[in-house]
N, C-alpha and C positions, 0 to 999 in steps of 0.2 A: 786582732780585730774581731774575730769570732767571739772571744771571751768577753770583750767589752760589750758587744752587742747583746750577748746573753745576760750580762749583768744589768744592762739597761732594761731589757724585757722583763727580767725577774722583778725589778723594783716597781716597774709600771704595773705588772700583773698583781703584785702584792697589794698595791694601793687599791686597784679596782676590784680585786676579789674580796677584800675586806668588807667593802660596803659599796652600795651604789651612790653613796654620798661623796661629795668632794673631799679631797684630803685637806689636812690642816694647813698645807703650805699655799693654799689659794685663798685670796681675799677679794671680795666684791664690795666696792664702795664708790661713793661719789665725792669728788673733791674739786673745788674751783669750778663747779658746774659740769664736770666731766665724769661720765660713767667709766670706772676703771676696774679691770680684772687683772690681778697681779698674782703670778705664781712665782714665789721666791724660792730659788734653788741655787745651791752652790756646787752642783754636780760638775759644772765646767765654767769656763771663763766667758762664754758667749752670752750676750743679752740680745734677745729677739723681741721686737715690738711691732705692733700694727695699730695704726690709728685710722679710724674710718669716719666719714661724714655721710650719714644716711640721707637719701633724697635723690631726686632726678626724674627721669622719664617715667619710671614705674609709678611715681606718685603724682603724675600729671603736672610736674613743674617745668617740663620742657618737652618738645617734640623731637629733639635732636639726639640721636643715638650715639653720636661721636663726641659730643662736647665734654662729657665727664672724663673720659679717658684722655682726651686732648689736654684738658686743663691740668689733670694730675701729672701727666707725663712731662708737660712743659715746665711746671713748677719744679719738679724733681731734677730737671736737667739744667735749670737756668741760674740757680744760686739765689742770693737774697741781699738785703741791704748791707749787713755786716760781713757777708761772705759772697762777694761777686763771683761769677762763674769760674774764673781761673783759680781764685783762692779757695773757692768751695770744693772744687775737684782735688786740688792739692791737699787740702785738709782731710778729706775723706780717705785719700790714699795713705796719708801719713798716719792716720788714726785706725787703719784697718777696718774701715766702716763703709757700709753701703746704705744708700737711701734710694728707694724706688717709689714711683707713684703710678697708679692705674685707676681706672674707673669703668663703670658699666651703667646700665639703666637703673640700678638700685642705689649705688653709692660711689664715693671716691675713697680710695684707701692709700695710705703711705706706710711703707715698711722701713724700719730702722734695724740694722744688724750691726752690732759692734762688739767689742770685748770690754771686760770689766774695767781695766785701767783707762780706757778711752771714753767711758760712758758719760762723764760730766761734759767733756768737750763735744762729744757727738750729740748729746741732747741739746746743747746750746745752738749748734748748727741746725738741728732738726726743728727746734722751736722757732728760730728766726726765719727759716724757710717757710713755715706755715703762717707766720704773722706778718712777715714783710717780704713776700716773694718778688722775684724779678720775672720778666717775660721776654726772654731773649729771642730776637727775630730770626737769627740763624738757626737756633734750635726749633723754632716754629716751622721753618721751611723743611728741615730734616724730618720732623715728625709728620708733617703733611705728606711728604713723599713716601714715607714708610706706610702710612695709612692707605694711601692710594694704591700702592703696590700690593698690599694685602688684599684689598677689595678686588683689584684686577686679577689677582692670582687665585681667587676662590675656585674657579672652574678648572684650574690647571692640574689639580690632584683629584682624580675621579673618586677615590675612596672618601676623602674628606668632603668633597662637594656633594656626593650622594647622601652623606650623613647630614650635611647642611640642609638639603632639600627635605629630607625626612623630618628634621626638627621643625622646619617652617610649616610643613603640612600639619603636623601634630598640634602646633600652637594656634592654627586657624586665624580667626579675626581678632584675637586678643591684642590689646595695645602693647603687651609684652613681646609680641612677635615683631621686633624691630632690630635691625642691624645697621651698621654704618653704610652710607651711600657715598658715591663719588661727589655728588652735587653738594651734600651738606659739608663734606670735608673741604671742598674747594671754597665754599662760601664763608667758612669760619675765619674770624679775624682775632687778633690778639685782644681787641676790645671786647669781643664776645666772651672769650675765655676769662678775662678779668672780671667781667660782670657776673659770670656764672660762679666763679670762685667766691665773690663777695656775697652772693645769695646763699651759698651752701656752707660756708665756713662759720658755723655756729656751734657753740658748745652743747646745746641741747640735742644736736644731731650726732654727737661724737660718742664713740666707744673706743677706749684705749686698752689694749691687752699687752702686758709685758711679762716675759718669761726669762728669768735669770737671777743673778745674785744682786737683787735690789730690794731694799726695805720699803715698807709703806711710807715711813716718815721721809725718806729720801725722795721718793717719787712725788709725794704731795708737795714738797718744796719746789720741785721742778715744774709742776703744773702751773705755778704762778706765772710762768712765762707765757702761758696761753690765755691769760686774763684779757689780753688785748683783743681777742676775738669776741664778738657779741654773743650773749647767751642765747638769744632767739627763743622760739616757743614751738619747736617741732614736736608733734604729738605721736609720732611713730604709728601711723595708720597701717592697717593690714594690707598686704599685697593682694591684688586681684587673683582669684582662683581661676585658672584656665579651664575652660570646658574643651577637652581635647577632641580633635577630629579623628575618628576611628574608621577602620575598614576601608581604607583608600588605597589606590594603586597609581603609581606614576612610573612610566618607562622613559628613560633618556637614551636615545639611540647614539651609538658610536660607530666609527667606520668598521667595515667588514673585517679588516685585518687586526682589529682591537681584540686581543685574545681573551680577556677576562671580563666577566660580568660581576659588578659590585652590587650586593644585595643588602639593603638596610631595612630593618623591621622596627616598628614602634608599637608599644602596648602600654597599658595603664601601669601605674606604680603607686605604692603606698607613699605617703609623706610622713615626716617625723612624728606628727601628732596622731597618726593613724595607729590603730591597735596592731595591725599586721606588719609594721615597719621592720622589726627585728627578724621575724620569720621570713619575710620576703627577701631580706638580704642573704639569709642562709640558702633559701631556695635558688637564688641567682648564682650563688657560689657553686652550688651543686650543678646547676645547668651549664655554667661556663666550663666546668671540668668535663662534663659529659659531652658537650659539643666538641671540645678538643679531642677527646678520645674517639668519638663515633664518626665525626666528620673528617677530621684530619688524620689521626693516627691509624684507624682501622680502614678507612676508605680513600684517603688521600684526595678528598674532594675540595678542600680549601686549605690555604696555608695559615690562616689565622682567624678562625671563627671565634666569636666571643659574645657574651651576654652580660649586661650590667645595668644598673639603675643610675640615672643621673638627673640633675635638676637643681633647683634651689627654692628656698622659701616653702610654699605649699605646693609647688608645681614640679613634680618628678615624673619621669617616664622610664619605661624599660626599653633598652636598645639591644637588638640582636643583629649582628652583622656577619657577613662572610664574603669571600672573594673566590670565584670558581669559574672554570671553563665549562662546567656542567651545573649551572645554577639550579635547574629544576631538581636534579638528583640530590644536590646538597641541601636544598630547602626541604625536601621530603624527609630527610634524616632529622633536620631541626624540628619539624612538626611532630615526628614520632617521639622525640625527647620531651617536647612540651606536653604531649598527651600522657606519657609515662609519669611525669610529675603530677599531673592532674588526677590520674586514675590509680596510682600506686604509692603507698607510703615508702619513703626512702629508708634504706637499711640503717641500722645503728652505726655501722662502719662509715657509710657515706655521710651521715649526719655529724659524726665526731670529726671526720677529716675536714668537713666544711667549716665547722666552728673553729677548729684550730687554724685553718687557712685564713679565715677572715680576721681573727684576732691578731695573728702574727703579722699579716700584711699591714693592718692598721697601725700597729705600734712600730713596725719597721719604718713606715713613712713618718711617724710622729716622734722619732728620736731627737731631731734637731729642735732647739729652742724656738727658732722663728717659725718652724712648721707647727709646733704646738700652739704658739700664739695665734697663728692663722686659723687653726681648727677651732680653738676656743672662741675666736672672734666670729667665725661663721656660725657656730652653734648658737651664739648669743643673738646676733642680728637676724638670722634667718629663722631659727626655731624658738628664740626667746629664752634659751636655757643653755648656758655654757657647760652645765654639769653633764650634758650628754656625752662629753668626752670621756667621762669616768664611768659611764654606765655600760660601755660596750661589752666588757667581759661578763658581768653578771647577767645582763639581758640576753646576750648571745648564748651563754651556757644554759639558759632556761628555755630556749626554743625546743619544741618537740616535733616529732615526725608528723603527727596530724596537723600541726600548725603550718608546717611547710607545704603540705598537700593543700590545705585550705587557701594559702596564699597563691599557689599555682592556679587553682580554680577561679579565684577572684580576679586576678590581674592578667593572666595570660590568655587574652581573648580580644577579638575585634582588631586584629593587627592591621597596621598601615604599612604599605610596602613602597620602597623606591628602588628601582633597578636601573643600573647604568651599564650598558654593554652593547655588543653587536646584535643586529636583528637576527632572528632565527635560532638563537641559543636559549631562549626562555619562552615559556608558554604562559600566556596571561591567566588562564583558568587555574593554574597551580597556586597562585598567590592569593589565597583566601583562607583565613583561619578564624573561625568563630570563637 
Protein backbone atom coordinates (compact mmCIF):
# COMPACT_ATOMS: atom_id res chain seq x y z
CA UNK A 1 0.00 0.00 0.00
CA UNK A 2 2.83 2.39 0.86
CA UNK A 3 4.48 1.67 -2.50
CA UNK A 4 1.27 2.41 -4.39
CA UNK A 5 0.83 5.66 -2.48
CA UNK A 6 4.37 6.76 -3.27
CA UNK A 7 3.87 5.99 -6.96
CA UNK A 8 0.69 8.07 -7.03
CA UNK A 9 2.42 10.96 -5.24
CA UNK A 10 5.41 10.78 -7.58
CA UNK A 11 3.26 11.00 -10.70
CA UNK A 12 1.24 13.88 -9.32
CA UNK A 13 4.37 15.75 -8.20
CA UNK A 14 6.00 15.23 -11.60
CA UNK A 15 3.03 16.79 -13.33
CA UNK A 16 2.85 19.76 -10.99
CA UNK A 17 6.58 20.39 -10.75
CA UNK A 18 6.95 20.42 -14.51
CA UNK A 19 4.77 23.47 -14.90
CA UNK A 20 2.01 25.44 -13.25
CA UNK A 21 -0.03 24.71 -16.36
CA UNK A 22 -2.53 21.88 -16.53
CA UNK A 23 -1.32 18.49 -17.81
CA UNK A 24 -2.25 17.22 -21.23
CA UNK A 25 -4.77 14.74 -19.86
CA UNK A 26 -7.20 17.52 -18.83
CA UNK A 27 -9.65 18.99 -21.32
CA UNK A 28 -11.94 21.97 -20.79
CA UNK A 29 -14.79 22.27 -23.26
CA UNK A 30 -18.49 22.99 -23.70
CA UNK A 31 -20.77 20.42 -25.28
CA UNK A 32 -24.57 20.33 -25.47
CA UNK A 33 -24.51 23.61 -23.55
CA UNK A 34 -22.68 22.04 -20.57
CA UNK A 35 -19.29 23.22 -19.29
CA UNK A 36 -17.14 20.10 -18.96
CA UNK A 37 -13.76 19.45 -17.34
CA UNK A 38 -12.47 15.98 -18.20
CA UNK A 39 -9.35 14.37 -16.82
CA UNK A 40 -8.80 11.20 -18.82
CA UNK A 41 -6.70 8.66 -16.97
CA UNK A 42 -6.45 4.89 -17.09
CA UNK A 43 -4.51 4.67 -13.81
CA UNK A 44 -7.39 2.67 -12.32
CA UNK A 45 -10.88 1.41 -13.10
CA UNK A 46 -12.75 4.00 -11.06
CA UNK A 47 -14.62 6.88 -12.69
CA UNK A 48 -15.53 9.81 -10.45
CA UNK A 49 -17.91 12.54 -11.60
CA UNK A 50 -19.51 15.58 -10.05
CA UNK A 51 -22.20 17.67 -11.72
CA UNK A 52 -23.31 20.94 -10.19
CA UNK A 53 -26.06 23.48 -10.81
CA UNK A 54 -24.99 26.93 -9.61
CA UNK A 55 -27.62 29.14 -7.97
CA UNK A 56 -29.73 29.53 -4.87
CA UNK A 57 -29.84 31.66 -1.77
CA UNK A 58 -26.41 33.24 -2.32
CA UNK A 59 -27.70 34.63 -5.64
CA UNK A 60 -30.95 35.99 -4.22
CA UNK A 61 -33.04 33.24 -5.83
CA UNK A 62 -34.51 31.92 -2.58
CA UNK A 63 -34.55 32.78 1.12
CA UNK A 64 -34.69 29.14 2.18
CA UNK A 65 -31.36 27.69 3.34
CA UNK A 66 -32.75 24.13 3.36
CA UNK A 67 -34.36 23.75 -0.03
CA UNK A 68 -31.21 23.08 -2.12
CA UNK A 69 -29.96 20.20 -0.02
CA UNK A 70 -33.47 18.84 0.43
CA UNK A 71 -34.06 18.84 -3.32
CA UNK A 72 -30.77 17.13 -4.20
CA UNK A 73 -30.95 14.55 -1.44
CA UNK A 74 -34.54 13.61 -2.29
CA UNK A 75 -33.82 13.21 -6.00
CA UNK A 76 -30.77 11.04 -5.29
CA UNK A 77 -32.84 8.80 -3.00
CA UNK A 78 -36.04 8.47 -5.03
CA UNK A 79 -35.19 7.04 -8.43
CA UNK A 80 -36.57 8.11 -11.80
CA UNK A 81 -39.04 7.25 -14.55
CA UNK A 82 -36.92 4.46 -16.05
CA UNK A 83 -35.48 3.41 -12.69
CA UNK A 84 -38.11 3.56 -9.90
CA UNK A 85 -36.72 3.49 -6.38
CA UNK A 86 -36.41 -0.26 -5.88
CA UNK A 87 -34.98 -0.91 -9.36
CA UNK A 88 -32.76 2.16 -8.98
CA UNK A 89 -31.16 0.87 -5.80
CA UNK A 90 -30.81 -2.66 -7.09
CA UNK A 91 -29.14 -1.39 -10.24
CA UNK A 92 -26.65 0.76 -8.34
CA UNK A 93 -25.68 -2.17 -6.13
CA UNK A 94 -25.31 -4.50 -9.10
CA UNK A 95 -23.16 -1.99 -10.97
CA UNK A 96 -20.92 -1.14 -7.98
CA UNK A 97 -22.10 2.45 -8.38
CA UNK A 98 -23.02 5.22 -5.96
CA UNK A 99 -25.00 8.38 -6.64
CA UNK A 100 -25.39 11.11 -4.03
CA UNK A 101 -26.98 14.54 -4.02
CA UNK A 102 -26.37 17.54 -1.79
CA UNK A 103 -26.90 21.27 -1.83
CA UNK A 104 -26.08 24.50 -0.04
CA UNK A 105 -26.76 28.20 -0.44
CA UNK A 106 -24.55 28.30 -3.56
CA UNK A 107 -25.44 25.25 -5.64
CA UNK A 108 -26.83 21.74 -5.97
CA UNK A 109 -24.38 18.92 -6.73
CA UNK A 110 -24.65 15.27 -7.67
CA UNK A 111 -21.78 12.79 -7.56
CA UNK A 112 -21.46 9.61 -9.57
CA UNK A 113 -18.84 7.02 -8.66
CA UNK A 114 -18.63 3.87 -10.72
CA UNK A 115 -16.19 1.50 -12.42
CA UNK A 116 -15.20 1.47 -16.07
CA UNK A 117 -17.20 -1.67 -17.05
CA UNK A 118 -20.36 -0.13 -15.53
CA UNK A 119 -19.96 3.42 -16.82
CA UNK A 120 -22.43 3.21 -19.71
CA UNK A 121 -25.20 1.75 -17.57
CA UNK A 122 -24.39 4.02 -14.61
CA UNK A 123 -24.52 7.13 -16.78
CA UNK A 124 -27.93 6.13 -18.15
CA UNK A 125 -29.26 5.91 -14.61
CA UNK A 126 -27.58 9.19 -13.65
CA UNK A 127 -28.98 11.06 -16.67
CA UNK A 128 -32.51 9.76 -16.16
CA UNK A 129 -32.35 10.73 -12.50
CA UNK A 130 -31.52 14.31 -13.50
CA UNK A 131 -34.01 14.63 -16.35
CA UNK A 132 -36.95 12.59 -15.02
CA UNK A 133 -36.67 12.45 -11.22
CA UNK A 134 -39.17 10.98 -8.81
CA UNK A 135 -40.05 12.51 -5.43
CA UNK A 136 -40.74 9.69 -3.02
CA UNK A 137 -42.93 10.68 -0.05
CA UNK A 138 -41.36 8.12 2.31
CA UNK A 139 -37.87 9.42 1.49
CA UNK A 140 -39.16 12.97 2.02
CA UNK A 141 -40.25 12.09 5.54
CA UNK A 142 -36.91 10.40 6.29
CA UNK A 143 -34.90 13.34 5.06
CA UNK A 144 -37.06 15.82 6.97
CA UNK A 145 -36.54 13.84 10.17
CA UNK A 146 -32.78 13.73 9.60
CA UNK A 147 -32.65 17.47 8.95
CA UNK A 148 -34.64 18.27 12.09
CA UNK A 149 -32.45 16.02 14.23
CA UNK A 150 -29.34 17.72 12.87
CA UNK A 151 -30.74 21.15 13.76
CA UNK A 152 -31.89 20.02 17.20
CA UNK A 153 -28.49 18.46 17.85
CA UNK A 154 -26.41 21.55 17.07
CA UNK A 155 -26.06 22.44 20.73
CA UNK A 156 -25.38 18.90 21.91
CA UNK A 157 -21.69 18.96 20.94
CA UNK A 158 -20.01 21.93 22.66
CA UNK A 159 -16.98 21.83 20.40
CA UNK A 160 -18.90 22.05 17.14
CA UNK A 161 -21.52 24.41 18.56
CA UNK A 162 -18.93 26.91 19.76
CA UNK A 163 -17.42 26.81 16.26
CA UNK A 164 -20.90 27.31 14.79
CA UNK A 165 -21.41 30.42 16.94
CA UNK A 166 -17.99 31.81 16.04
CA UNK A 167 -18.73 31.38 12.34
CA UNK A 168 -22.09 33.11 12.74
CA UNK A 169 -20.54 36.11 14.51
CA UNK A 170 -17.81 36.43 11.88
CA UNK A 171 -20.34 36.50 9.00
CA UNK A 172 -22.37 39.25 10.67
CA UNK A 173 -25.37 40.60 8.75
CA UNK A 174 -24.40 39.09 5.38
CA UNK A 175 -27.18 37.27 3.55
CA UNK A 176 -24.69 34.40 3.35
CA UNK A 177 -24.99 34.00 7.13
CA UNK A 178 -27.89 31.55 6.83
CA UNK A 179 -28.40 28.00 8.03
CA UNK A 180 -31.38 25.68 8.05
CA UNK A 181 -34.11 26.27 10.62
CA UNK A 182 -36.75 23.90 11.98
CA UNK A 183 -39.53 26.12 10.69
CA UNK A 184 -38.38 26.10 7.07
CA UNK A 185 -37.72 22.36 7.15
CA UNK A 186 -41.22 21.66 8.48
CA UNK A 187 -42.87 23.89 5.91
CA UNK A 188 -41.12 22.45 2.84
CA UNK A 189 -43.36 20.32 0.65
CA UNK A 190 -42.61 18.02 -2.26
CA UNK A 191 -44.20 20.65 -4.49
CA UNK A 192 -41.67 23.22 -3.22
CA UNK A 193 -38.78 20.87 -3.99
CA UNK A 194 -40.11 20.11 -7.45
CA UNK A 195 -40.47 23.80 -8.26
CA UNK A 196 -36.98 24.54 -6.99
CA UNK A 197 -35.53 21.73 -9.09
CA UNK A 198 -37.31 23.06 -12.18
CA UNK A 199 -35.93 26.56 -11.60
CA UNK A 200 -32.33 25.39 -11.07
CA UNK A 201 -31.84 22.52 -13.52
CA UNK A 202 -30.54 24.53 -16.47
CA UNK A 203 -27.51 23.69 -18.57
CA UNK A 204 -26.17 27.25 -18.32
CA UNK A 205 -25.78 26.66 -14.57
CA UNK A 206 -23.98 23.35 -14.97
CA UNK A 207 -20.37 22.33 -14.49
CA UNK A 208 -19.53 18.66 -15.02
CA UNK A 209 -16.17 17.25 -13.93
CA UNK A 210 -15.18 13.67 -14.79
CA UNK A 211 -11.97 11.92 -13.76
CA UNK A 212 -11.31 8.44 -15.10
CA UNK A 213 -10.86 6.30 -18.18
CA UNK A 214 -13.29 8.26 -20.38
CA UNK A 215 -12.64 9.91 -23.74
CA UNK A 216 -14.01 13.27 -24.80
CA UNK A 217 -15.87 11.68 -27.70
CA UNK A 218 -17.53 9.17 -25.41
CA UNK A 219 -18.51 11.79 -22.86
CA UNK A 220 -19.91 14.18 -25.46
CA UNK A 221 -22.15 11.43 -26.80
CA UNK A 222 -23.51 10.87 -23.30
CA UNK A 223 -24.26 14.56 -22.75
CA UNK A 224 -27.00 14.32 -25.37
CA UNK A 225 -29.13 12.71 -22.65
CA UNK A 226 -29.14 16.05 -20.82
CA UNK A 227 -30.58 17.98 -23.77
CA UNK A 228 -33.99 17.54 -22.14
CA UNK A 229 -32.96 20.15 -19.57
CA UNK A 230 -33.49 23.79 -20.61
CA UNK A 231 -30.42 25.83 -21.50
CA UNK A 232 -31.39 28.86 -19.43
CA UNK A 233 -29.35 32.05 -19.24
CA UNK A 234 -27.57 31.99 -15.89
CA UNK A 235 -24.84 34.68 -15.89
CA UNK A 236 -22.66 33.44 -13.00
CA UNK A 237 -22.65 36.71 -11.00
CA UNK A 238 -20.03 37.21 -8.29
CA UNK A 239 -20.74 36.10 -4.75
CA UNK A 240 -21.12 38.81 -2.13
CA UNK A 241 -17.89 39.63 -0.29
CA UNK A 242 -18.55 39.36 3.46
CA UNK A 243 -17.39 42.24 5.62
CA UNK A 244 -16.35 40.25 8.70
CA UNK A 245 -17.23 41.24 12.24
CA UNK A 246 -13.94 41.38 14.17
CA UNK A 247 -12.72 41.85 17.74
CA UNK A 248 -15.84 40.35 19.35
CA UNK A 249 -16.31 38.17 22.44
CA UNK A 250 -19.10 35.78 23.39
CA UNK A 251 -19.21 33.55 26.46
CA UNK A 252 -21.66 30.64 26.69
CA UNK A 253 -21.90 29.42 30.29
CA UNK A 254 -22.06 25.72 31.11
CA UNK A 255 -22.74 24.00 34.48
CA UNK A 256 -20.04 24.21 37.15
CA UNK A 257 -19.24 20.50 36.82
CA UNK A 258 -18.55 20.93 33.10
CA UNK A 259 -14.77 20.39 33.07
CA UNK A 260 -13.63 21.84 29.76
CA UNK A 261 -13.77 25.27 28.17
CA UNK A 262 -13.97 25.32 24.39
CA UNK A 263 -12.27 28.31 22.78
CA UNK A 264 -12.86 29.28 19.17
CA UNK A 265 -11.03 32.21 17.59
CA UNK A 266 -11.67 33.80 14.20
CA UNK A 267 -9.42 36.10 12.18
CA UNK A 268 -9.16 37.36 8.63
CA UNK A 269 -7.81 35.21 5.81
CA UNK A 270 -6.63 35.53 2.26
CA UNK A 271 -8.86 34.32 -0.55
CA UNK A 272 -7.74 32.49 -3.66
CA UNK A 273 -7.40 35.64 -5.74
CA UNK A 274 -5.34 37.44 -3.07
CA UNK A 275 -1.58 37.73 -3.43
CA UNK A 276 -0.95 36.25 0.01
CA UNK A 277 -3.00 33.07 -0.50
CA UNK A 278 -0.12 30.61 -0.82
CA UNK A 279 2.08 32.20 1.84
CA UNK A 280 -0.79 32.27 4.32
CA UNK A 281 -1.41 28.55 3.83
CA UNK A 282 2.21 27.87 4.75
CA UNK A 283 1.98 30.25 7.70
CA UNK A 284 -1.01 28.33 9.05
CA UNK A 285 0.73 24.99 8.49
CA UNK A 286 3.56 26.26 10.70
CA UNK A 287 1.17 27.72 13.28
CA UNK A 288 -0.80 24.49 13.53
CA UNK A 289 2.38 22.48 14.23
CA UNK A 290 3.62 24.99 16.77
CA UNK A 291 0.33 24.99 18.64
CA UNK A 292 0.43 21.23 18.91
CA UNK A 293 4.01 21.35 20.19
CA UNK A 294 3.66 24.29 22.56
CA UNK A 295 0.10 23.92 23.84
CA UNK A 296 -0.31 20.16 23.94
CA UNK A 297 3.06 18.41 23.91
CA UNK A 298 5.11 20.75 26.10
CA UNK A 299 2.42 22.09 28.45
CA UNK A 300 -0.49 19.61 28.18
CA UNK A 301 -2.98 22.49 28.15
CA UNK A 302 -5.24 21.18 25.37
CA UNK A 303 -5.77 17.81 23.75
CA UNK A 304 -6.28 19.10 20.20
CA UNK A 305 -5.32 22.71 19.46
CA UNK A 306 -5.43 23.58 15.77
CA UNK A 307 -5.23 26.41 13.27
CA UNK A 308 -6.50 26.39 9.71
CA UNK A 309 -8.18 28.54 7.06
CA UNK A 310 -11.61 27.65 5.74
CA UNK A 311 -14.35 29.15 3.65
CA UNK A 312 -15.47 29.34 0.04
CA UNK A 313 -15.65 31.65 -2.94
CA UNK A 314 -14.10 34.99 -1.83
CA UNK A 315 -15.01 34.50 1.82
CA UNK A 316 -12.35 32.74 3.87
CA UNK A 317 -11.41 33.07 7.53
CA UNK A 318 -8.75 31.75 9.87
CA UNK A 319 -9.93 29.48 12.68
CA UNK A 320 -7.92 28.73 15.81
CA UNK A 321 -9.45 26.42 18.40
CA UNK A 322 -8.56 24.62 21.59
CA UNK A 323 -10.17 22.77 24.49
CA UNK A 324 -8.76 23.24 27.97
CA UNK A 325 -9.43 23.17 31.70
CA UNK A 326 -7.10 26.18 31.85
CA UNK A 327 -8.31 28.24 28.89
CA UNK A 328 -6.57 31.49 29.88
CA UNK A 329 -3.17 29.80 30.10
CA UNK A 330 -3.67 27.91 26.84
CA UNK A 331 -4.81 31.05 25.03
CA UNK A 332 -1.78 33.00 26.24
CA UNK A 333 0.46 30.38 24.64
CA UNK A 334 -1.52 30.72 21.39
CA UNK A 335 -1.07 34.50 21.45
CA UNK A 336 2.67 34.08 21.99
CA UNK A 337 2.89 31.90 18.90
CA UNK A 338 0.90 34.38 16.83
CA UNK A 339 3.29 37.17 17.84
CA UNK A 340 6.33 35.02 17.03
CA UNK A 341 5.07 34.54 13.49
CA UNK A 342 4.44 38.26 13.16
CA UNK A 343 7.76 39.40 14.62
CA UNK A 344 10.25 36.71 13.53
CA UNK A 345 11.00 35.07 10.21
CA UNK A 346 10.50 31.31 10.26
CA UNK A 347 13.59 29.15 9.99
CA UNK A 348 14.54 27.38 6.75
CA UNK A 349 13.82 24.05 8.42
CA UNK A 350 10.34 25.06 9.57
CA UNK A 351 9.59 26.49 6.15
CA UNK A 352 10.70 23.34 4.36
CA UNK A 353 8.74 21.04 6.66
CA UNK A 354 5.61 23.17 6.26
CA UNK A 355 5.84 23.04 2.48
CA UNK A 356 6.34 19.28 2.51
CA UNK A 357 3.45 18.81 4.90
CA UNK A 358 1.01 20.90 2.90
CA UNK A 359 1.85 19.27 -0.43
CA UNK A 360 1.80 15.73 0.95
CA UNK A 361 -1.50 16.21 2.76
CA UNK A 362 -3.14 17.75 -0.29
CA UNK A 363 -2.19 14.94 -2.62
CA UNK A 364 -2.93 12.24 -0.09
CA UNK A 365 -6.48 13.58 0.00
CA UNK A 366 -6.58 13.86 -3.81
CA UNK A 367 -5.59 10.28 -4.65
CA UNK A 368 -9.13 9.10 -5.38
CA UNK A 369 -10.66 10.00 -8.74
CA UNK A 370 -13.90 11.29 -7.21
CA UNK A 371 -11.98 13.48 -4.77
CA UNK A 372 -9.94 14.91 -7.64
CA UNK A 373 -13.16 15.66 -9.49
CA UNK A 374 -14.58 17.41 -6.43
CA UNK A 375 -11.46 19.58 -6.03
CA UNK A 376 -11.42 20.51 -9.71
CA UNK A 377 -15.12 21.37 -9.48
CA UNK A 378 -14.63 23.54 -6.39
CA UNK A 379 -11.67 25.37 -7.89
CA UNK A 380 -13.70 26.09 -11.02
CA UNK A 381 -16.99 27.26 -9.51
CA UNK A 382 -15.56 29.07 -6.50
CA UNK A 383 -12.30 30.51 -7.86
CA UNK A 384 -13.06 30.41 -11.57
CA UNK A 385 -9.98 28.33 -12.38
CA UNK A 386 -9.74 24.55 -12.08
CA UNK A 387 -6.01 24.87 -12.85
CA UNK A 388 -5.40 25.80 -9.22
CA UNK A 389 -5.33 22.08 -8.53
CA UNK A 390 -2.09 21.83 -10.49
CA UNK A 391 -0.47 24.97 -9.08
CA UNK A 392 -0.11 23.87 -5.48
CA UNK A 393 3.40 22.42 -5.83
CA UNK A 394 5.14 25.27 -7.71
CA UNK A 395 3.28 28.00 -5.83
CA UNK A 396 3.96 26.40 -2.45
CA UNK A 397 7.62 25.84 -3.23
CA UNK A 398 8.01 29.52 -4.18
CA UNK A 399 6.83 30.81 -0.78
CA UNK A 400 9.56 32.62 1.19
CA UNK A 401 10.06 33.27 4.90
CA UNK A 402 9.45 37.06 4.53
CA UNK A 403 6.14 36.28 2.76
CA UNK A 404 5.08 34.04 5.64
CA UNK A 405 5.84 36.79 8.14
CA UNK A 406 3.98 39.33 6.02
CA UNK A 407 0.92 37.08 5.93
CA UNK A 408 0.97 36.72 9.72
CA UNK A 409 1.11 40.49 10.15
CA UNK A 410 -1.70 41.05 7.67
CA UNK A 411 -4.21 38.43 8.76
CA UNK A 412 -3.61 37.52 12.42
CA UNK A 413 -5.29 40.44 14.12
CA UNK A 414 -8.70 41.64 15.35
CA UNK A 415 -9.58 38.17 16.61
CA UNK A 416 -13.16 37.30 17.55
CA UNK A 417 -13.65 34.82 20.42
CA UNK A 418 -16.35 32.39 21.45
CA UNK A 419 -15.88 30.54 24.73
CA UNK A 420 -18.12 27.79 26.04
CA UNK A 421 -17.45 26.48 29.53
CA UNK A 422 -18.03 26.86 33.28
CA UNK A 423 -18.02 30.25 34.98
CA UNK A 424 -14.84 31.21 36.77
CA UNK A 425 -12.43 29.30 34.52
CA UNK A 426 -11.80 32.11 32.02
CA UNK A 427 -11.11 35.81 32.33
CA UNK A 428 -12.80 38.17 29.89
CA UNK A 429 -9.85 40.61 29.64
CA UNK A 430 -7.55 37.87 28.34
CA UNK A 431 -9.45 37.50 25.08
CA UNK A 432 -8.30 40.41 23.01
CA UNK A 433 -5.71 40.30 20.27
CA UNK A 434 -5.13 43.33 18.07
